[in-house]
C-alpha positions, 0 to 999 in steps of 0.5 A: 500500500505504501509503495503505491502512494510512493509511486503516485508521489513520484508521478506528480513530481515527474509531471512538475519537473517536466513542466518546469523543463518545458517552461524554461525551454519555452522561455528560452525560445521566446527570448531567442525569437525576440532577439532575432526580431530585433536584429532583423528590424535593425538590419531592415532599418540599416538597409533602408538607410543605405537606400535613402543615402543613395537616393539622396545622392541621385537626387542631388545629381538630378538637381545638378543636371537641371542647372548648376548656376540656378539650382546648386549654387543657390542651395543653403549650407544645410537642406532637405530634399523632397520629390515634387509630384506636380513638377516630377522632380527633386526640390530642396527645402529647409523643412525637415521631412520624416520619411516612412515615419522613421527616417530624416535625411539631411544634406550639407553642401560645402565649397571645395578648394584645390591645391597647386597640383589641382587636388582637393585640399583643405585650403587653397584656391576655391573651385566654384565648379565643384561642391562637396555634399554630405548626405546624412540619414538619421533614425531612432533605433531600439536604444539610441539614435542611429546616423549614417552618412555618405560624402560625394563631390559633384562638378558642374558637369554641363558648364551651366 
C-alpha cells in the first residue's frame, strides 16, 4: 500500500519537473525569437538607410543636371530634399521631412578648394565648379539614435 502512494508521489513530481523543463525551454525560445526580431528590424532599418543615402545622392545629381548656376549654387549650407509630384522632380527645402515615419535625411553642401597640383585640399584656391555634399540619414533605433552618412563631390558637369 505504501509503495503505491510512493509511486503516485513520484508521478506528480515527474509531471512538475517536466513542466518546469518545458517552461524554461519555452522561455528560452521566446527570448531567442525576440532577439532575432530585433536584429532583423535593425538590419531592415540599416538597409533602408543605405537606400535613402543613395537616393539622396541621385537626387542631388538630378538637381545638378537641371542647372548648376540656378539650382546648386543657390542651395543653403544645410537642406532637405523632397520629390515634387506636380513638377516630377527633386526640390530642396529647409523643412525637415520624416520619411516612412522613421527616417530624416539631411544634406550639407560645402565649397571645395584645390591645391597647386589641382587636388582637393583643405585650403587653397576655391573651385566654384565643384561642391562637396554630405548626405546624412538619421533614425531612432531600439536604444539610441542611429546616423549614417555618405560624402560625394559633384562638378558642374554641363558648364551651366
